[in-house]
C-alpha positions as CSV (number, residue, x, y, z in Angstrom):
1,X,14.5,7.8,25.8
2,X,12.3,6.5,27.8
3,X,9.2,5.9,25.2
4,X,11.7,4.3,23.0
5,X,12.7,2.1,25.6
6,X,9.4,1.1,26.1
7,X,8.8,0.6,22.1
8,X,11.8,-1.8,22.3
9,X,11.0,-3.7,24.8
10,X,7.5,-4.6,23.6
11,X,8.7,-6.2,20.5
12,X,12.5,-6.9,21.1
13,X,13.7,-10.5,20.4
14,X,14.3,-11.5,24.1
15,X,10.6,-12.1,25.3
16,X,7.1,-13.0,23.6
17,X,5.1,-10.4,22.6
18,X,2.3,-10.0,25.3
19,X,-1.4,-9.9,24.4
20,X,-1.7,-6.2,25.2
21,X,0.7,-5.2,22.6
22,X,-0.9,-7.1,20.0
23,X,-1.6,-5.5,16.7
24,X,-5.1,-5.4,15.2
25,X,-5.8,-7.4,12.1
26,X,-5.8,-4.5,9.5
27,X,-2.5,-3.0,10.9
28,X,-0.5,-6.3,10.8
29,X,-1.9,-7.0,7.1
30,X,-0.4,-3.4,6.2
31,X,2.8,-4.3,7.9
32,X,3.1,-7.6,6.3
33,X,2.0,-7.2,2.8
34,X,4.9,-5.1,2.6
35,X,6.7,-8.4,1.4
36,X,4.8,-9.0,-1.6
37,X,6.3,-5.8,-3.6
38,X,9.6,-7.1,-4.4
39,X,10.8,-6.6,-8.1
40,X,12.4,-9.8,-7.3
41,X,9.2,-11.8,-7.6
42,X,8.8,-10.5,-11.1
43,X,12.3,-11.3,-12.4
44,X,11.8,-14.5,-11.0
45,X,8.6,-15.4,-12.8
46,X,10.1,-14.2,-15.9
47,X,13.5,-15.8,-15.3
48,X,11.9,-19.4,-14.9
49,X,9.6,-18.7,-17.9
50,X,12.7,-18.1,-19.7
51,X,14.6,-21.0,-18.8
52,X,11.8,-23.4,-18.4
53,X,8.8,-22.3,-20.4
54,X,5.9,-20.0,-19.3
55,X,3.5,-22.6,-18.7
56,X,5.9,-24.8,-16.5
57,X,6.7,-21.4,-14.7
58,X,3.1,-20.7,-13.9
59,X,2.2,-24.5,-12.6
60,X,5.4,-23.8,-10.3
61,X,3.6,-20.6,-9.1
62,X,0.7,-22.3,-8.6
63,X,2.2,-25.1,-6.7
64,X,4.2,-22.8,-4.4
65,X,0.9,-20.8,-3.4
66,X,-0.5,-23.7,-2.1
67,X,2.4,-25.0,-0.4
68,X,3.5,-21.7,0.9
69,X,-0.1,-21.0,2.1
70,X,-0.4,-24.6,4.1
71,X,2.6,-24.4,5.9
72,X,2.6,-20.7,6.7
73,X,-1.0,-21.1,8.0
74,X,0.1,-23.6,10.4
75,X,3.1,-21.7,11.3
76,X,1.3,-18.4,12.0
77,X,-1.4,-19.9,14.1
78,X,1.4,-21.2,16.8
79,X,3.2,-17.7,16.4
80,X,0.1,-16.1,17.4
81,X,-0.5,-18.4,20.2
82,X,2.9,-18.5,21.5
83,X,3.9,-14.6,20.4
84,X,7.6,-16.3,20.0
85,X,10.0,-14.6,17.7
86,X,12.3,-17.2,15.4
87,X,15.0,-16.5,18.0
88,X,12.6,-17.8,21.1
89,X,11.2,-20.5,19.2
90,X,14.5,-21.9,17.9
91,X,15.6,-22.3,21.6
92,X,12.9,-24.7,22.0
93,X,13.8,-26.8,18.6
94,X,17.6,-26.5,19.1
95,X,18.5,-25.4,22.7
96,X,19.5,-22.0,24.0
97,X,22.9,-22.1,22.3
98,X,21.9,-24.1,19.3
99,X,19.4,-21.7,18.3
100,X,22.1,-19.0,17.3
101,X,23.0,-20.5,14.3
102,X,18.9,-20.3,13.3
103,X,19.5,-16.5,14.1
104,X,22.8,-16.1,12.3
105,X,21.4,-17.6,9.2
106,X,18.2,-15.4,9.2
107,X,19.7,-11.9,9.8
108,X,22.6,-12.8,7.3
109,X,19.7,-13.8,4.6
110,X,18.0,-10.6,5.3
111,X,20.9,-8.5,5.0
112,X,21.6,-10.1,1.5
113,X,18.3,-9.6,0.5
114,X,18.2,-5.7,1.7
115,X,22.1,-5.6,-0.3
116,X,19.7,-6.5,-3.5
117,X,16.9,-4.6,-3.1
118,X,18.9,-1.5,-2.1
119,X,21.2,-1.7,-5.0
120,X,18.2,-1.8,-7.3
121,X,17.0,1.8,-6.0
122,X,20.5,3.2,-6.0
123,X,20.6,2.0,-9.8
124,X,17.3,3.5,-11.0
125,X,18.2,6.9,-9.0
126,X,21.7,7.0,-10.8
127,X,20.1,5.9,-14.1
128,X,17.4,8.6,-13.9
129,X,19.8,11.1,-12.2
130,X,23.3,10.4,-13.7
131,X,24.8,13.4,-11.8
132,X,24.4,11.2,-8.8
133,X,27.1,8.9,-8.1
134,X,25.8,5.2,-7.5
135,X,27.6,5.4,-4.1
136,X,25.9,8.7,-2.6
137,X,22.8,6.7,-4.2
138,X,23.4,3.7,-2.1
139,X,24.4,5.9,1.1
140,X,20.9,7.4,0.9
141,X,19.0,4.4,0.7
142,X,20.6,2.9,3.3
143,X,20.0,6.1,5.6
144,X,16.4,6.3,5.1
145,X,15.8,2.4,5.5
146,X,17.5,2.4,8.8
147,X,15.5,5.4,10.0
148,X,12.5,4.0,8.9
149,X,12.8,0.9,11.4
150,X,13.5,3.0,14.2
151,X,9.8,3.2,14.7
152,X,8.0,0.2,15.8
153,X,6.1,-2.8,13.5
154,X,3.0,-1.6,15.6
155,X,2.9,2.2,15.6
156,X,4.7,3.0,12.4
157,X,5.6,0.5,9.7
158,X,1.8,-0.8,9.1
159,X,1.1,3.0,8.3
160,X,3.9,3.5,6.4
161,X,3.6,0.3,4.1
162,X,-0.4,1.0,4.2
163,X,0.1,4.2,2.3
164,X,2.5,3.0,-0.3
165,X,0.3,-0.2,-1.0
166,X,-1.9,1.5,-3.4
167,X,0.8,3.0,-5.4
168,X,2.4,-0.3,-5.8
169,X,-0.9,-1.9,-7.3
170,X,-1.4,1.1,-9.3
171,X,2.3,1.1,-10.5
172,X,2.4,-2.7,-11.4
173,X,-0.8,-2.3,-13.4
174,X,0.3,0.9,-15.1
175,X,3.6,-1.1,-16.3
176,X,1.5,-3.6,-18.0
177,X,-0.8,-1.2,-19.6
178,X,1.7,1.4,-21.1
179,X,3.7,-1.6,-22.2
180,X,0.5,-2.6,-24.0
181,X,0.0,1.0,-25.6
182,X,3.7,1.2,-26.5
183,X,4.5,-2.4,-28.1
184,X,1.0,-3.7,-28.4
185,X,-0.9,-6.6,-26.8
186,X,1.5,-9.6,-27.0
187,X,-1.1,-12.4,-27.8
188,X,2.1,-15.3,-27.6
189,X,3.3,-14.5,-24.0
190,X,2.4,-17.7,-22.7
191,X,4.9,-19.1,-25.5
192,X,7.9,-17.2,-23.6
193,X,10.7,-19.9,-23.3
194,X,8.8,-22.5,-25.2
195,X,11.9,-23.8,-26.8
196,X,13.0,-24.8,-23.1
197,X,9.5,-26.4,-22.2
198,X,10.3,-29.8,-20.9
199,X,7.9,-32.1,-19.2
200,X,9.2,-31.9,-15.7
201,X,10.2,-28.1,-16.1
202,X,7.0,-27.2,-13.6
203,X,9.2,-29.4,-10.6
204,X,12.0,-27.5,-11.4
205,X,10.1,-24.1,-11.0
206,X,8.3,-25.3,-7.8
207,X,11.6,-26.1,-6.1
208,X,13.0,-23.0,-7.0
209,X,10.6,-21.5,-4.8
210,X,11.7,-23.5,-2.0
211,X,14.9,-21.8,-2.2
212,X,13.1,-18.7,-0.7
213,X,11.4,-20.5,2.2
214,X,13.0,-17.9,4.5
215,X,9.5,-16.4,4.0
216,X,8.4,-18.8,6.4
217,X,10.5,-17.2,9.0
218,X,9.4,-13.9,8.0
219,X,5.9,-15.0,8.5
220,X,7.1,-16.5,11.9
221,X,8.4,-13.1,13.0
222,X,5.4,-10.9,12.0
223,X,2.8,-13.4,12.7
224,X,3.4,-13.0,16.8
225,X,2.6,-9.5,16.7
226,X,-1.2,-11.0,15.6
227,X,-4.0,-10.9,18.5
228,X,-5.1,-14.4,18.9
229,X,-8.9,-13.3,18.4
230,X,-7.6,-12.8,14.8
231,X,-5.8,-16.3,14.5
232,X,-8.1,-17.4,12.1
233,X,-8.0,-14.5,9.5
234,X,-4.3,-14.3,9.6
235,X,-3.7,-18.1,8.8
236,X,-6.1,-18.3,6.0
237,X,-5.6,-15.0,4.7
238,X,-3.1,-12.7,5.6
239,X,-0.3,-15.1,5.8
240,X,-2.0,-17.8,3.7
241,X,-2.5,-18.3,0.0
242,X,-4.2,-15.1,-0.9
243,X,-0.8,-13.3,0.2
244,X,1.1,-15.6,-1.8
245,X,-1.3,-15.6,-4.8
246,X,-0.2,-11.7,-5.1
247,X,3.5,-12.2,-4.2
248,X,4.2,-15.3,-6.6
249,X,1.5,-15.5,-9.4
250,X,0.4,-12.2,-9.9
251,X,3.9,-10.6,-9.9
252,X,5.2,-13.6,-11.5
253,X,2.6,-13.5,-14.7
254,X,3.4,-9.8,-14.8
255,X,7.0,-10.3,-14.9
256,X,6.3,-12.9,-17.8
257,X,4.4,-10.6,-19.8
258,X,6.6,-7.5,-19.4
259,X,10.0,-9.4,-20.5
260,X,8.0,-10.8,-23.6
261,X,6.8,-7.3,-24.6
262,X,9.5,-5.3,-23.9
263,X,12.8,-5.7,-26.1
264,X,15.8,-6.7,-23.6
265,X,19.2,-5.0,-24.4
266,X,20.8,-7.4,-22.0
267,X,20.4,-10.6,-20.1
268,X,17.4,-10.5,-17.6
269,X,18.2,-9.5,-14.1
270,X,16.7,-7.5,-11.6
271,X,18.5,-4.3,-13.3
272,X,17.4,-4.8,-16.6
273,X,13.5,-5.2,-15.4
274,X,14.0,-1.9,-13.8
275,X,15.5,-0.1,-16.6
276,X,12.8,-1.1,-18.7
277,X,10.3,0.1,-16.4
278,X,11.9,3.2,-16.3
279,X,12.0,3.4,-19.9
280,X,8.7,3.1,-20.0
281,X,7.0,5.0,-17.2
282,X,9.8,7.8,-16.7
283,X,10.2,9.3,-13.6
284,X,6.9,7.4,-12.2
285,X,8.9,4.3,-13.1
286,X,11.5,5.6,-10.4
287,X,8.6,6.2,-7.9
288,X,7.2,2.9,-8.6
289,X,10.7,1.3,-7.8
290,X,11.1,3.2,-5.0
291,X,7.9,2.2,-3.4
292,X,8.2,-1.4,-4.4
293,X,11.7,-1.8,-3.2
294,X,11.5,0.3,-0.2
295,X,8.6,-1.9,1.0
296,X,10.2,-4.7,1.0
297,X,13.4,-3.3,2.7
298,X,11.3,-2.1,5.8
299,X,10.9,-5.7,6.5
300,X,14.6,-6.8,5.5
301,X,16.0,-4.3,7.7
302,X,13.5,-4.9,10.5
303,X,14.3,-8.8,10.7
304,X,18.0,-8.5,10.0
305,X,18.0,-6.0,13.1
306,X,15.9,-8.2,15.4
307,X,17.6,-11.3,14.4
308,X,21.2,-9.8,14.8
309,X,19.9,-8.4,18.3
310,X,19.3,-12.1,19.3
311,X,22.3,-13.7,17.9
312,X,24.7,-11.3,19.9
313,X,22.5,-11.5,23.1
314,X,22.7,-15.2,22.9
315,X,26.8,-15.5,21.8
316,X,28.0,-12.7,23.6
317,X,25.3,-11.5,25.9
318,X,25.2,-8.0,24.3
319,X,22.1,-6.7,25.7
320,X,22.1,-3.5,23.2
321,X,18.8,-1.9,22.2
322,X,17.4,-2.4,18.3
323,X,18.4,1.1,17.3
324,X,21.9,0.2,17.6
325,X,21.9,-2.9,15.8
326,X,19.5,-1.4,13.2
327,X,22.8,1.1,12.8
328,X,25.0,-2.3,12.5
329,X,22.9,-3.7,9.8
330,X,23.0,-0.3,7.8
331,X,26.6,0.1,7.9
332,X,27.1,-4.0,6.5
333,X,24.4,-3.4,3.8
334,X,26.2,-0.5,2.6
335,X,29.7,-1.7,2.6
336,X,28.3,-4.7,0.7
337,X,26.3,-2.7,-1.8
338,X,30.0,-0.9,-2.6
339,X,31.6,-4.5,-3.1
340,X,31.6,-6.5,-6.0
341,X,30.0,-9.7,-4.1
342,X,26.8,-10.5,-6.2
343,X,28.1,-13.7,-7.5
344,X,29.1,-14.9,-4.0
345,X,25.9,-13.6,-2.4
346,X,23.9,-15.8,-4.9
347,X,25.7,-18.7,-4.0
348,X,25.7,-18.0,-0.3
349,X,21.8,-17.8,-0.6
350,X,21.6,-21.2,-2.4
351,X,23.4,-22.9,0.4
352,X,21.7,-21.2,3.0
353,X,18.4,-22.1,1.6
354,X,19.0,-25.5,2.5
355,X,19.4,-24.6,6.3
356,X,16.3,-22.7,5.8
357,X,14.4,-25.8,4.3
358,X,15.7,-27.9,7.2
359,X,14.7,-25.4,9.9
360,X,10.9,-25.0,8.4
361,X,10.7,-29.0,8.4
362,X,11.7,-29.1,11.9
363,X,9.6,-26.3,12.9
364,X,6.6,-28.1,11.4
365,X,7.3,-31.3,12.7
366,X,7.5,-30.0,16.2
367,X,4.4,-27.7,15.9
368,X,2.2,-30.4,14.3
369,X,3.4,-33.4,16.8
370,X,5.5,-32.3,19.6
371,X,3.9,-28.7,20.6
372,X,2.1,-30.1,23.4
373,X,5.1,-31.2,25.1
374,X,6.8,-27.9,24.6
375,X,9.4,-26.9,27.4
376,X,9.3,-23.7,29.7
377,X,12.4,-21.5,29.2
378,X,14.0,-22.3,32.3
379,X,13.8,-25.8,31.4
380,X,15.8,-25.8,28.0
381,X,19.0,-27.3,27.7
382,X,22.0,-25.4,26.0
383,X,22.1,-27.8,22.9
384,X,18.9,-29.8,21.8
385,X,20.2,-33.0,20.4
386,X,17.7,-34.4,18.4
387,X,16.9,-30.8,16.7
388,X,20.4,-30.2,16.4
389,X,21.0,-33.7,14.7
390,X,18.1,-33.5,12.7
391,X,18.8,-30.0,11.3
392,X,22.6,-30.9,10.5
393,X,22.0,-34.4,9.1
394,X,19.1,-33.1,6.6
395,X,21.6,-30.0,5.5
396,X,24.3,-32.1,4.8
397,X,22.3,-34.5,2.8
398,X,20.5,-31.7,0.9
399,X,24.2,-29.9,0.3
400,X,25.7,-33.6,-1.1
401,X,22.5,-33.9,-3.4
402,X,22.6,-29.8,-4.6
403,X,26.4,-30.4,-5.5
404,X,26.0,-34.0,-7.0
405,X,24.8,-32.8,-10.2
406,X,22.5,-30.6,-12.3
407,X,20.2,-33.5,-12.8
408,X,19.3,-34.2,-9.0
409,X,20.1,-30.2,-7.7
410,X,15.8,-29.7,-8.0
411,X,15.4,-32.7,-5.6
412,X,17.8,-31.1,-2.9
413,X,15.3,-29.0,-1.1
414,X,12.6,-31.4,-1.0
415,X,14.9,-34.3,0.5
416,X,16.2,-32.0,2.8
417,X,12.7,-30.8,4.1
418,X,11.3,-34.6,4.2
419,X,14.6,-35.9,5.9
420,X,14.6,-33.3,8.5
421,X,10.7,-34.1,9.4
422,X,11.5,-37.9,9.8
423,X,15.0,-37.4,11.8
424,X,13.1,-34.9,14.1
425,X,10.2,-37.0,14.7
426,X,12.3,-40.0,15.3
427,X,14.8,-38.6,17.4
428,X,12.7,-36.2,19.8
429,X,11.6,-38.0,23.0
430,X,7.9,-37.7,24.0
431,X,8.5,-35.0,26.7
432,X,5.0,-35.7,28.5
433,X,6.0,-39.1,29.2
434,X,9.7,-38.4,30.3
435,X,8.1,-35.6,32.7
436,X,5.8,-38.5,34.1
437,X,8.5,-40.8,34.4
438,X,10.5,-38.3,36.5
439,X,7.4,-37.9,38.8
C-alpha cells in the first residue's frame, strides 16, 4: 500500500510532475501512441469520404495533421517545461475555482469516448461468441480496463501499449491485404463519395476534425511526463505531425479503402466496420479490435480518472486516491454502456467540442503571449475574469453559429478558436507590469 501511495503521489493531478519522476523518450512514446489506434479514426475517414468525397476527406486530414502538429508541438513544450496537468494549468487560465469547468468537461468527454470504445469491444465479443450476453461482455471490458490503469503511466501503461503496438500495425495491414485477396484491389477507391464532392468539402472535413481537439488536452496530460532534455523530440515527433500522420491520415485512408471494398449491410458506423473486420479476419479480427480499443481506452480511463480526481478535489475538497476514482469512472462507463444514450452522447460531444476548442485557443494565447507572466499557485485568484470571460463568450458565439443553420455550422469551431484568442489577449493584464506597479 505504501508503494501504491508513493506511485500515485508521483502522478496525481494535485501537483506538477517532478524532474526525478519523468519518463524516458521511448517509454512516453509507447504510452502516448496508444491514442492513435482507435477504430473511431478509421470510421471518421470513411464517413467523411462518403459525405464529401474521398479527395476532400484526404485534404481535410492533411490540413488536420499540420494544424494538430503545430499546436501540440507548442503545447507539449510548455507542459514538459512546467510539468503541469490540464487541471493545474487551467488554474492559471481561469482561477483556482474556474478551472473546475475545464476538468469537468475533460473527464466527461473522456468517459464518453470510453463508452464508445468499450462498447465496440463488447459488441465484437458478443458477435464472435453469441452465448456471451452483451451486458457480461461490457462488464468484462470495464473491469479489465479499470485494472489496467491501476498501474502508473511511468511503470506500466508504456510497456503494455508498447507490446500491443506491433499487433495494431499488423492488424491494420492484414485488414487491407485480406480485403484485396477476397474482393480484389479496388482501383476506384479514391472515387468513394464522388457524387457528394463539392469545391469546399475539404473545409467541412477539416473543421470536423476540430471537433476532437480534446486530443490537445490529452497531449498536455501526457507531455508533462516528458524529460526536459527530450522536449525537442517530443514536440517534433511524439506529439507532433508524425503522430497525427498515423492517427488521422493512415487510419483514415485505410477506412476509405475498406469501406470502398467491403460490401456494407447497413449504414456506416463503428459497429459496421468492426463486423466487417471480423468477417474478414475471423477470431484474429476480434483480437485486432481488442488491441485497438484497449490501447485507446487506457488513455480514456486514465485521463477521465485524473481529471475527475482534480474536479472533486477542487469543488468538494475530496482527496481520494487514483484507484478510487478509477473505480467510479468504471461504474459510470458501465452504466452508460447499458443505457440507450448514444444519440445524446453524440450531441453532448458536439457541444463540448466548442468548449474544448475555446480552451485550446486560450491556452495557446497564454503560452505564446503570457507565459512569462505566470502567477505562482499562492497568487492565484478564485476566478480569473479574463480567462473565464474569453472562454464563455467565445463558446457562446460558437454555439450560436453551430445552431444558426447547416450552412454556417462548419465555421463554429474556427470562429470559437479565433475569438477566444483575441478576447483573452485583449483582456489579460500584463502581469509583469502589474507586479512592477505594486512595487
